[in-house]
ZAZA-873379 format. One record per residue (C-alpha): residue number from 1; x, y, z. Coordinates in pm, 1 decimal, m for minus. Example, Ala and Ser with C-alpha at 12.3 -4.5 7.8 and 13.67 -1.06 7.14 Angstrom:
// residues 2
num; c1; c2; c3
1; 1230.0; m450.0; 780.0
2; 1367.0; m106.0; 714.0
//
This chain:
// residues 587
num; c1; c2; c3
1; 6996.1; m8596.7; 5140.9
2; 6996.0; m8521.1; 4770.0
3; 7068.9; m8169.4; 4655.0
4; 6766.2; m8007.2; 4469.2
5; 6840.5; m7889.0; 4111.2
6; 6754.3; m7531.3; 4028.7
7; 6596.9; m7457.8; 3682.2
8; 6602.2; m7099.7; 3554.0
9; 6310.5; m6943.2; 3357.7
10; 6498.1; m6923.4; 3032.5
11; 6571.6; m7293.1; 3054.5
12; 6207.0; m7380.0; 3095.1
13; 6127.0; m7677.2; 2868.4
14; 5807.5; m7510.8; 2755.9
15; 6004.9; m7238.8; 2583.9
16; 6188.6; m7485.6; 2376.7
17; 5870.5; m7539.2; 2174.4
18; 5932.9; m7374.8; 1836.4
19; 5666.0; m7161.9; 1654.3
20; 5600.1; m7203.3; 1280.1
21; 5824.6; m6977.7; 1069.4
22; 5539.7; m6865.7; 842.2
23; 5359.9; m6703.5; 1136.1
24; 5627.6; m6447.0; 1201.0
25; 5655.5; m6369.2; 833.2
26; 5281.1; m6326.0; 808.8
27; 5271.3; m6075.4; 1094.4
28; 5561.0; m5883.8; 940.0
29; 5390.9; m5866.0; 603.4
30; 5065.9; m5745.6; 761.4
31; 5242.3; m5469.7; 953.3
32; 5425.7; m5356.8; 642.6
33; 5101.0; m5364.6; 440.1
34; 4917.4; m5151.2; 692.0
35; 5203.6; m4904.6; 697.7
36; 5205.7; m4882.0; 319.8
37; 4825.7; m4836.7; 315.0
38; 4850.9; m4550.9; 561.6
39; 5129.3; m4389.5; 363.2
40; 4932.2; m4433.9; 40.5
41; 4616.3; m4289.9; 193.9
42; 4806.9; m3992.7; 323.7
43; 4965.0; m3934.2; m17.9
44; 4623.8; m3966.6; m183.9
45; 4447.8; m3725.7; 48.9
46; 4725.5; m3468.0; 57.7
47; 4848.4; m3490.5; m295.9
48; 4595.4; m3638.8; m536.2
49; 4251.9; m3575.7; m384.9
50; 4274.9; m3313.0; m113.5
51; 3910.4; m3194.5; m137.6
52; 3808.0; m3405.4; 161.5
53; 4051.8; m3244.5; 400.9
54; 3980.7; m2903.0; 255.0
55; 3607.6; m2954.9; 310.5
56; 3671.1; m3053.1; 672.2
57; 3885.1; m2744.1; 720.9
58; 3632.5; m2519.8; 555.8
59; 3364.4; m2650.9; 788.4
60; 3560.0; m2494.9; 1072.6
61; 3674.6; m2169.9; 913.0
62; 3508.2; m2106.4; 574.0
63; 3168.3; m1941.7; 551.6
64; 2937.1; m1844.5; 265.8
65; 2794.7; m1498.0; 335.7
66; 2492.8; m1343.3; 168.4
67; 2561.9; m1019.0; m14.5
68; 2242.4; m812.1; 5.8
69; 2107.3; m650.1; m307.7
70; 2026.8; m280.3; m296.0
71; 1653.0; m223.8; m312.8
72; 1533.5; m26.4; m612.6
73; 1456.1; 342.6; m568.8
74; 1109.8; 490.5; m602.2
75; 1070.2; 833.1; m759.9
76; 777.8; 1051.1; m861.7
77; 699.1; 1133.7; m1224.0
78; 944.8; 1425.9; m1215.4
79; 1238.6; 1219.0; m1088.0
80; 1225.1; 1335.7; m724.8
81; 1321.4; 1055.0; m487.5
82; 1040.3; 915.8; m272.8
83; 1212.4; 606.9; m128.7
84; 1583.2; 518.8; m112.6
85; 1788.6; 256.3; 69.9
86; 2065.4; 364.5; 307.5
87; 2334.9; 128.9; 447.2
88; 2297.2; 27.3; 810.7
89; 2436.7; m252.0; 1027.0
90; 2288.9; m513.7; 1252.5
91; 2458.3; m641.0; 1567.7
92; 2435.2; m1013.3; 1639.3
93; 2599.0; m1249.3; 1884.3
94; 2675.0; m1612.3; 1963.5
95; 2572.9; m1631.7; 2330.9
96; 2814.3; m1915.6; 2410.1
97; 3109.5; m1700.1; 2297.1
98; 2983.0; m1366.8; 2430.2
99; 3124.4; m1379.4; 2783.4
100; 3117.6; m1010.0; 2866.8
101; 3253.7; m838.5; 3172.9
102; 3004.3; m621.6; 3360.7
103; 3171.6; m300.0; 3240.7
104; 3167.5; m416.5; 2876.9
105; 2801.4; m518.2; 2905.4
106; 2712.4; m171.0; 3031.2
107; 2899.1; m1.9; 2745.2
108; 2735.5; m226.9; 2486.0
109; 2387.1; m177.5; 2633.2
110; 2434.1; 200.4; 2626.5
111; 2531.4; 197.6; 2259.7
112; 2240.2; m32.5; 2176.2
113; 2001.8; 188.3; 2376.5
114; 1872.9; m97.8; 2589.6
115; 1885.7; m203.0; 2954.8
116; 2170.3; m423.0; 3075.0
117; 1911.6; m671.5; 3199.7
118; 1756.1; m695.1; 2851.3
119; 2102.2; m745.8; 2700.0
120; 2186.2; m1021.8; 2946.2
121; 1857.4; m1195.7; 2871.0
122; 1940.7; m1201.3; 2500.4
123; 2289.0; m1337.9; 2572.8
124; 2162.9; m1608.2; 2809.4
125; 2276.6; m1962.9; 2722.2
126; 2047.7; m2182.7; 2517.7
127; 2058.9; m2011.8; 2179.7
128; 2314.6; m2041.6; 1902.4
129; 2239.6; m1703.5; 1745.0
130; 2063.2; m1383.6; 1849.2
131; 2017.8; m1036.5; 1703.2
132; 2101.2; m769.2; 1958.1
133; 1989.7; m472.7; 1745.4
134; 1881.3; m431.1; 1384.7
135; 1947.6; m139.9; 1150.7
136; 2193.2; 66.2; 1352.3
137; 2363.4; 373.2; 1200.6
138; 2716.9; 291.1; 1078.4
139; 2879.5; 534.6; 1323.4
140; 2720.8; 355.7; 1620.4
141; 2821.2; 17.0; 1479.9
142; 3181.7; 140.7; 1447.2
143; 3185.9; 236.2; 1814.5
144; 3062.7; m112.0; 1905.6
145; 3328.2; m272.0; 1684.5
146; 3596.2; m66.5; 1863.2
147; 3506.0; m243.9; 2190.6
148; 3631.2; m573.9; 2038.3
149; 3386.6; m782.8; 2237.3
150; 3410.4; m1162.9; 2199.9
151; 3114.6; m1330.0; 2032.8
152; 2962.4; m997.7; 1917.4
153; 2952.0; m951.4; 1539.2
154; 2807.0; m721.5; 1271.6
155; 2655.8; m751.2; 928.7
156; 2566.8; m487.5; 671.7
157; 2203.2; m433.1; 576.8
158; 1992.1; m161.0; 419.4
159; 1718.7; 54.4; 565.9
160; 1453.4; 234.8; 366.7
161; 1427.5; 611.6; 397.5
162; 1125.3; 812.9; 284.3
163; 1201.6; 1184.3; 230.8
164; 830.3; 1269.1; 205.9
165; 748.0; 1119.6; 544.7
166; 377.8; 1120.6; 626.5
167; 289.8; 1307.1; 304.0
168; 350.5; 999.3; 86.8
169; 307.7; 728.3; 351.3
170; m7.6; 558.5; 223.4
171; 103.1; 554.0; m138.2
172; 452.8; 418.4; m74.2
173; 393.3; 200.3; 231.1
174; 710.8; 77.7; 402.8
175; 952.7; m213.9; 441.4
176; 1026.2; m430.4; 745.7
177; 1358.2; m503.7; 915.9
178; 1435.9; m758.0; 644.3
179; 1394.2; m478.1; 384.4
180; 1086.5; m642.1; 234.1
181; 772.4; m452.4; 142.1
182; 493.7; m452.4; 399.4
183; 243.7; m199.9; 261.7
184; 167.4; 19.2; m40.0
185; 390.7; 36.1; m345.2
186; 670.3; m134.4; m151.0
187; 454.8; m447.4; m123.6
188; 274.4; m420.2; m458.2
189; 606.3; m405.2; m650.6
190; 813.2; m621.4; m413.9
191; 944.6; m852.2; m686.3
192; 1078.0; m565.0; m896.3
193; 1216.6; m358.7; m610.2
194; 1379.2; m635.3; m403.8
195; 1637.0; m762.7; m650.5
196; 1829.5; m1087.3; m590.8
197; 2097.6; m1114.5; m317.2
198; 2442.5; m1251.4; m404.3
199; 2690.4; m1460.4; m204.0
200; 3065.6; m1478.1; m133.8
201; 3297.7; m1724.9; 40.0
202; 3523.5; m1600.0; 321.6
203; 3759.3; m1742.3; 583.9
204; 3690.5; m1654.3; 946.6
205; 3905.9; m1701.7; 1255.0
206; 3779.2; m1864.8; 1574.0
207; 3637.3; m1530.6; 1688.7
208; 3426.1; m1496.9; 1377.6
209; 3635.0; m1222.7; 1218.8
210; 3684.7; m1233.3; 843.3
211; 4052.6; m1285.9; 770.4
212; 4033.7; m1361.7; 399.3
213; 3784.7; m1294.1; 119.8
214; 3814.8; m1611.0; m89.8
215; 3580.8; m1557.9; m385.3
216; 3254.7; m1414.5; m509.3
217; 3010.0; m1695.6; m576.6
218; 2723.9; m1491.8; m718.8
219; 2713.5; m1111.0; m753.3
220; 2397.6; m941.4; m620.9
221; 2142.5; m811.5; m868.4
222; 2002.2; m481.3; m746.9
223; 1630.7; m411.5; m759.0
224; 1474.4; m209.9; m1038.3
225; 1392.3; 156.6; m995.6
226; 1025.2; 256.1; m1026.5
227; 889.1; 587.5; m1148.8
228; 542.0; 647.8; m1007.5
229; 265.7; 844.2; m1171.9
230; 253.4; 1053.9; m854.7
231; 337.9; 1422.2; m881.1
232; 514.0; 1531.8; m561.5
233; 371.2; 1884.2; m569.0
234; 14.0; 1767.5; m622.5
235; 57.3; 1501.7; m354.0
236; 160.4; 1768.7; m103.0
237; m137.0; 1985.0; m201.8
238; m378.3; 1695.0; m149.6
239; m222.9; 1601.9; 183.0
240; m227.2; 1952.3; 331.0
241; m581.4; 2027.1; 209.5
242; m710.2; 1702.9; 358.6
243; m521.0; 1753.0; 685.5
244; m659.5; 2104.9; 731.6
245; m1016.4; 1989.8; 655.3
246; m985.3; 1709.7; 909.0
247; m883.3; 1956.7; 1177.6
248; m1146.4; 2213.8; 1080.1
249; m1438.7; 1972.4; 1080.7
250; m1307.4; 1741.3; 1355.7
251; m1358.1; 1441.9; 1131.2
252; m1279.9; 1080.9; 1209.5
253; m1098.6; 1017.9; 879.8
254; m1068.0; 1136.1; 523.6
255; m921.2; 1054.7; 183.8
256; m844.9; 1227.2; m144.3
257; m728.3; 1112.0; m486.4
258; m624.0; 1301.7; m801.4
259; m635.4; 1138.9; m1147.6
260; m498.2; 1254.7; m1480.7
261; m803.9; 1242.6; m1706.7
262; m591.3; 1198.2; m2018.7
263; m397.8; 891.0; m1906.0
264; m568.5; 749.0; m1597.1
265; m252.0; 800.0; m1392.6
266; m289.5; 845.7; m1016.3
267; m118.9; 1180.3; m951.4
268; m192.3; 1194.8; m578.6
269; m336.5; 976.0; m305.8
270; m376.2; 1099.0; 51.8
271; m536.3; 959.3; 366.6
272; m596.6; 1085.6; 716.3
273; m501.5; 996.2; 979.9
274; m155.9; 910.8; 851.7
275; 185.4; 813.7; 991.1
276; 558.3; 868.0; 942.0
277; 708.0; 559.1; 771.8
278; 1054.3; 655.8; 899.3
279; 939.3; 619.2; 1260.3
280; 664.4; 362.9; 1304.7
281; 659.1; 345.7; 1683.3
282; 313.1; 330.6; 1841.3
283; 130.2; 282.6; 1512.2
284; m244.6; 215.0; 1515.6
285; m467.3; 43.3; 1264.3
286; m647.7; 367.4; 1184.8
287; m319.2; 529.9; 1081.0
288; m221.6; 242.5; 853.3
289; m551.3; 210.6; 666.6
290; m533.1; 327.0; 308.7
291; m895.8; 438.4; 289.2
292; m876.5; 526.1; m80.3
293; m843.4; 155.1; m160.3
294; m968.8; m33.7; 144.8
295; m1271.6; 154.8; 281.8
296; m1605.7; 118.9; 105.7
297; m1896.6; 350.1; 179.1
298; m2239.9; 436.1; 45.3
299; m2163.8; 719.9; m198.2
300; m2497.0; 898.3; m189.6
301; m2579.6; 1156.4; m454.8
302; m2251.6; 1126.5; m647.3
303; m2420.2; 825.9; m815.8
304; m2701.4; 1034.0; m969.2
305; m2516.0; 1152.0; m1283.6
306; m2468.1; 790.1; m1395.9
307; m2842.4; 722.8; m1386.6
308; m2905.4; 1045.6; m1579.2
309; m2638.0; 942.0; m1827.9
310; m2802.7; 603.5; m1883.2
311; m3141.3; 768.0; m1939.4
312; m2994.7; 1023.7; m2180.9
313; m2787.6; 768.0; m2368.2
314; m3085.8; 541.3; m2431.5
315; m3313.1; 826.5; m2533.4
316; m3547.8; 793.3; m2236.6
317; m3510.2; 1164.1; m2151.8
318; m3349.5; 1486.5; m2274.5
319; m3179.2; 1750.7; m2060.5
320; m3496.6; 1957.1; m2086.9
321; m3739.0; 1675.4; m2004.3
322; m3952.5; 1776.6; m1706.2
323; m3988.5; 1534.5; m1414.7
324; m4257.8; 1594.7; m1155.6
325; m4108.7; 1607.3; m804.7
326; m4360.7; 1856.6; m668.9
327; m4484.0; 1634.8; m384.9
328; m4132.4; 1597.0; m244.8
329; m4220.2; 1237.4; m152.8
330; m4248.2; 910.3; m343.9
331; m4390.5; 587.3; m203.5
332; m4271.6; 251.5; m335.3
333; m4439.0; m44.3; m171.6
334; m4439.9; 26.6; 201.2
335; m4143.2; 267.6; 191.7
336; m4128.7; 640.2; 124.3
337; m3846.5; 833.0; m43.0
338; m3822.3; 1208.0; 10.2
339; m3623.6; 1510.0; m104.5
340; m3465.5; 1753.4; 137.1
341; m3661.1; 2036.3; m33.7
342; m3983.6; 2037.2; m230.1
343; m3877.0; 2173.8; m566.2
344; m4179.8; 2117.5; m788.3
345; m4140.5; 2008.9; m1151.7
346; m3771.9; 1987.0; m1249.3
347; m3591.6; 1930.6; m1577.4
348; m3335.2; 1650.4; m1590.5
349; m3061.4; 1915.7; m1568.9
350; m3224.9; 2062.4; m1258.4
351; m3260.4; 1718.1; m1100.6
352; m2879.6; 1694.7; m1105.6
353; m2827.8; 2056.1; m999.8
354; m3073.9; 2035.6; m708.3
355; m2974.8; 1674.2; m626.0
356; m3331.7; 1544.2; m629.9
357; m3374.6; 1187.6; m505.2
358; m3725.3; 1160.5; m650.1
359; m3620.8; 1285.9; m993.6
360; m3335.8; 1033.1; m1003.5
361; m3559.1; 747.1; m893.2
362; m3812.8; 826.2; m1165.4
363; m3534.7; 808.5; m1425.8
364; m3415.9; 476.7; m1277.4
365; m3766.8; 334.9; m1315.1
366; m3722.6; 340.0; m1692.7
367; m3480.5; 46.8; m1657.5
368; m3485.4; m311.4; m1538.9
369; m3259.9; m410.1; m1246.5
370; m3033.2; m595.1; m1487.6
371; m2984.0; m284.6; m1705.1
372; m2879.7; m80.1; m1401.9
373; m2655.2; m360.8; m1278.9
374; m2485.2; m376.8; m1617.6
375; m2409.0; m4.6; m1593.8
376; m2261.8; m43.6; m1245.2
377; m2056.3; m339.3; m1365.1
378; m1919.2; m147.2; m1663.6
379; m1822.0; 140.1; m1432.6
380; m1621.2; m102.4; m1217.7
381; m1839.9; m105.5; m906.7
382; m1856.6; m426.3; m705.0
383; m1512.0; m552.7; m806.2
384; m1148.6; m456.3; m725.9
385; m961.3; m250.6; m983.5
386; m679.1; m509.9; m978.3
387; m402.0; m254.1; m950.5
388; m207.7; m492.8; m728.4
389; m239.7; m255.0; m435.2
390; m254.5; m446.0; m103.1
391; m589.1; m455.2; 73.5
392; m788.6; m327.9; m224.4
393; m1160.0; m400.1; m193.4
394; m1432.1; m397.6; m455.2
395; m1723.3; m254.9; m262.1
396; m2059.5; m427.1; m287.1
397; m2324.0; m447.1; m557.7
398; m2571.7; m728.4; m515.2
399; m2686.2; m942.5; m805.4
400; m2970.4; m778.4; m1000.8
401; m3204.8; m1074.0; m953.0
402; m3214.3; m1003.3; m578.9
403; m3319.5; m637.7; m610.5
404; m3655.8; m531.6; m482.3
405; m3817.2; m221.1; m638.9
406; m3731.9; m5.9; m338.0
407; m3369.0; m126.1; m347.5
408; m3336.3; m38.7; m715.9
409; m3473.6; 305.4; m630.0
410; m3231.8; 373.6; m344.3
411; m2931.6; 245.7; m541.6
412; m3002.3; 507.8; m806.7
413; m2908.0; 779.6; m558.0
414; m2625.1; 591.4; m388.6
415; m2778.1; 396.5; m100.3
416; m2773.0; 19.6; m79.9
417; m2450.8; 12.7; m281.0
418; m2096.4; 58.4; m152.5
419; m1787.0; 177.0; m338.8
420; m1431.0; 284.8; m264.8
421; m1308.8; 635.8; m334.6
422; m1069.1; 515.0; m603.5
423; m1357.6; 337.0; m781.5
424; m1569.5; 650.7; m779.0
425; m1283.4; 868.9; m901.5
426; m1220.4; 628.9; m1190.3
427; m1590.6; 614.0; m1278.7
428; m1596.9; 993.9; m1313.0
429; m1337.3; 962.5; m1588.9
430; m1630.7; 892.1; m1822.1
431; m1740.7; 1256.3; m1777.7
432; m1388.4; 1383.6; m1840.0
433; m1311.4; 1158.5; m2141.3
434; m1623.8; 1192.0; m2356.0
435; m1778.9; 873.6; m2218.0
436; m1472.2; 648.8; m2225.1
437; m1345.4; 460.4; m1918.3
438; m975.1; 370.2; m1900.4
439; m767.2; 164.0; m1654.0
440; m580.0; 345.3; m1377.6
441; m203.6; 333.7; m1339.6
442; 15.9; 368.5; m1030.9
443; 328.9; 409.4; m1242.7
444; 419.9; 671.9; m1499.3
445; 297.4; 596.3; m1851.6
446; 470.4; 683.9; m2176.7
447; 146.3; 779.5; m2349.2
448; m232.7; 774.0; m2327.2
449; m397.4; 432.2; m2285.8
450; m547.2; 260.3; m2587.6
451; m769.6; 6.4; m2410.5
452; m1056.5; 229.4; m2300.9
453; m1419.8; 113.1; m2283.3
454; m1707.0; 322.4; m2419.8
455; m1979.0; 376.5; m2155.2
456; m2170.9; 681.9; m2283.5
457; m2175.4; 861.1; m2616.7
458; m1982.2; 1189.0; m2647.6
459; m2310.7; 1375.9; m2699.3
460; m2448.9; 1238.3; m2371.1
461; m2132.4; 1335.4; m2185.6
462; m2140.3; 1689.3; m2322.2
463; m2489.0; 1729.1; m2174.6
464; m2379.4; 1575.6; m1842.6
465; m2080.0; 1808.7; m1817.1
466; m2308.3; 2107.1; m1853.1
467; m2536.4; 1967.3; m1580.4
468; m2247.9; 1895.5; m1343.3
469; m2110.9; 2245.0; m1396.0
470; m2440.7; 2392.0; m1274.0
471; m2391.4; 2202.9; m946.0
472; m2103.0; 2440.0; m866.3
473; m2284.7; 2755.5; m978.3
474; m2546.0; 2965.0; m799.5
475; m2846.0; 2745.0; m723.2
476; m2637.0; 2426.6; m710.3
477; m2532.4; 2223.0; m406.9
478; m2156.4; 2286.3; m429.5
479; m2081.7; 2652.8; m493.4
480; m1778.0; 2619.6; m266.4
481; m1622.3; 2383.6; m521.5
482; m1558.8; 2672.6; m762.2
483; m1201.6; 2742.4; m872.1
484; m1102.9; 3096.3; m978.9
485; m1011.1; 3101.0; m1346.3
486; m1151.7; 2757.2; m1426.6
487; m1489.4; 2602.7; m1502.0
488; m1545.7; 2299.9; m1281.5
489; m1810.2; 2031.3; m1264.7
490; m1889.5; 1767.0; m1007.2
491; m2138.8; 1624.0; m763.5
492; m2186.5; 1620.4; m389.2
493; m2277.2; 1319.1; m181.1
494; m2391.9; 1333.4; 180.9
495; m2484.0; 988.0; 307.5
496; m2582.3; 845.1; 642.8
497; m2350.4; 568.5; 762.4
498; m2485.1; 217.2; 773.7
499; m2365.4; 16.9; 1075.5
500; m2505.0; m313.4; 1190.4
501; m2785.5; m299.1; 933.8
502; m2912.6; 37.6; 1063.6
503; m2852.3; 392.6; 950.5
504; m2684.5; 602.0; 1218.2
505; m2672.3; 977.4; 1273.8
506; m2316.1; 987.8; 1142.5
507; m2236.4; 1102.8; 789.5
508; m1990.5; 1055.3; 505.0
509; m1948.0; 1368.1; 292.5
510; m1794.8; 1332.3; m54.2
511; m1736.9; 1534.2; m367.9
512; m1610.9; 1410.0; m703.4
513; m1546.2; 1647.2; m991.1
514; m1333.4; 1747.7; m1288.7
515; m1183.8; 2057.5; m1450.3
516; m1158.0; 2247.5; m1675.6
517; m1506.3; 2171.0; m1807.4
518; m1411.9; 2289.0; m2158.2
519; m1131.4; 2029.8; m2180.8
520; m1106.4; 1820.5; m1862.4
521; m754.7; 1746.8; m1741.1
522; m802.6; 1629.0; m1381.3
523; m1052.1; 1432.6; m1174.5
524; m1042.7; 1491.4; m797.6
525; m1237.1; 1286.4; m542.0
526; m1264.4; 1377.3; m172.3
527; m1425.2; 1187.3; 116.5
528; m1463.4; 1314.8; 474.2
529; m1576.2; 1055.3; 728.4
530; m1787.8; 1165.5; 1026.1
531; m1736.6; 1543.7; 1038.2
532; m1841.7; 1656.3; 1385.6
533; m1783.4; 2031.4; 1405.8
534; m2145.2; 2122.4; 1327.6
535; m2160.6; 2090.2; 948.9
536; m2173.6; 1761.5; 762.3
537; m2306.1; 1858.8; 417.8
538; m2071.4; 1768.5; 133.0
539; m2115.1; 2115.2; m16.3
540; m1955.6; 2275.9; 289.6
541; m1724.6; 1995.8; 407.0
542; m1585.4; 1815.4; 98.5
543; m1635.0; 2071.0; m180.7
544; m1386.4; 2328.7; m39.7
545; m1120.8; 2056.6; m18.5
546; m1185.8; 1969.1; m382.2
547; m1153.2; 2337.4; m477.4
548; m821.3; 2378.5; m299.8
549; m669.7; 2061.0; m444.9
550; m801.3; 2127.9; m795.8
551; m682.7; 2488.3; m804.7
552; m329.0; 2406.9; m691.7
553; m303.5; 2103.0; m919.5
554; m418.1; 2284.9; m1233.6
555; m173.0; 2566.4; m1171.7
556; 110.0; 2321.2; m1094.3
557; 48.1; 2149.6; m1429.1
558; 23.7; 2480.0; m1614.6
559; m328.8; 2414.7; m1741.2
560; m465.5; 2721.8; m1920.0
561; m768.0; 2888.3; m1753.9
562; m1103.0; 2861.7; m1932.2
563; m1294.8; 3118.2; m1723.4
564; m1241.2; 3479.9; m1615.1
565; m941.2; 3518.0; m1386.3
566; m1131.3; 3737.1; m1140.8
567; m1222.6; 3551.9; m821.3
568; m1566.1; 3398.7; m838.1
569; m1824.8; 3509.2; m583.1
570; m1916.4; 3204.4; m382.9
571; m2263.0; 3175.0; m243.6
572; m2271.6; 3266.0; 123.0
573; m2451.8; 2948.2; 205.4
574; m2464.0; 2616.7; 26.9
575; m2807.4; 2525.6; m100.4
576; m2756.4; 2161.2; m17.1
577; m3001.6; 2050.5; 247.6
578; m2959.4; 1775.8; 503.4
579; m2934.2; 1425.2; 368.3
580; m3264.0; 1244.8; 413.9
581; m3281.7; 893.2; 545.7
582; m3255.5; 663.5; 242.5
583; m3584.7; 487.6; 315.4
584; m3863.7; 571.9; 556.8
585; m4141.7; 329.1; 622.8
586; m4491.7; 471.1; 561.7
587; m4745.5; 478.3; 840.3
//
């Protein structure tokens, strides 16, 4: 039997097959090339062009933070601060990182003044970012920071503070949590007040804490300060007088405005009901409405002096011209207009003093609808004043071609036309400025305006001033508008409210006037909506408010008296009768 030969693995004939020499060299060269490429890339990234790696690192740790700009301050014409920004902090969190123990959650909820359940709902997974509380006082934020809670962070913001509170609320408005204007001056002048925020680059650790302030990218540009035309003392006078009248007459609402007759500046603007802009919890729409600008109403008899002015200016009548109102009723078509009292023949001056509807209508009949419409248009009725104030309305004056004879008649004494209180106050500037109408200004002016528009001649206005002064004297409809030491002029308006196309049994009482008559300095307009304490005549409801505001304002400005300083004897009872329905259909 032959012995079998054993062959080991390393002597396998297959292994004796030689590989090409170039193959090994090729593999070696490739490995060396790759190694050199890696070394070169590393040298390039770390030595020559390291921006790529820096950018990747900054994505994990570097942040660009917004640097808020300080909102501009608002002051009155005397430099007293009306609105300032105070530093506050907001607490925010990254829910994924905010893994709080029960005890820490209770402490945080207590400091944030919220329930633990509400806090846990905000920190529930599913969101990358959440605000826990906005605009916290710095001392509270410091106590939260001392807890050193993971995932809970802070940022500095600003909160607006209004020293005047509810006194200046409707003029100033307020800002939201983002410190942007929402109402009033804050919204109207948002671009000037807001400024431009800046930015800076910082390095944060994995917990979100800033460990290095790298650089300032863009410095913030603070907002501009604004000096309003408002006089703080006069504003307080208007507010308190309106508030007391609202309580006395149990009215639904009211408004008052004070204008400087020399410049057209708005020295005061008050509304009721009002609100505290520093604490806006449980606000209602009625509190927020700035009725001076947004609410239009039928003005009633305060329109009559303009019709008399048009008739005087065009030579249709003289102050002594007698108009027959003896019947106390006037029928136009199928409708009848009436006066509250039968007064007999009246001069033009007496028509204004006694507030005769019939006398005014007969003067209006001298003119075409287009002529009356042109007067209303020149006075600014039917269009906004374009002061930039939010919510400003223009009232309503229909096109002249649509007027029927009875509508032209009722418009002459303030029915069938709607205006805002600020429009009516501005229109009365023509009686205080010798017939010239000037634009109004919310901000303080350096001098009198030069872009006035002539409405009536100075001679016509002198006659109208004398007529409007008699309204406040014995025999007039507004003896309670008198101001001790000063001659005042103005006109009452008591109008039924129009709702749903029908006149209701609710009234709007208004009074617009000026003083001193010898050299007018101020125009004051007052509107009381739905007085319900028994009296609704403008002579007893709105005129006393005018008197109180005018007296305090004239003395605050140091205006010299032009009448005896002894207190004037007011008539025991206003001669103004109840407001008649604007139109009554004849039988």
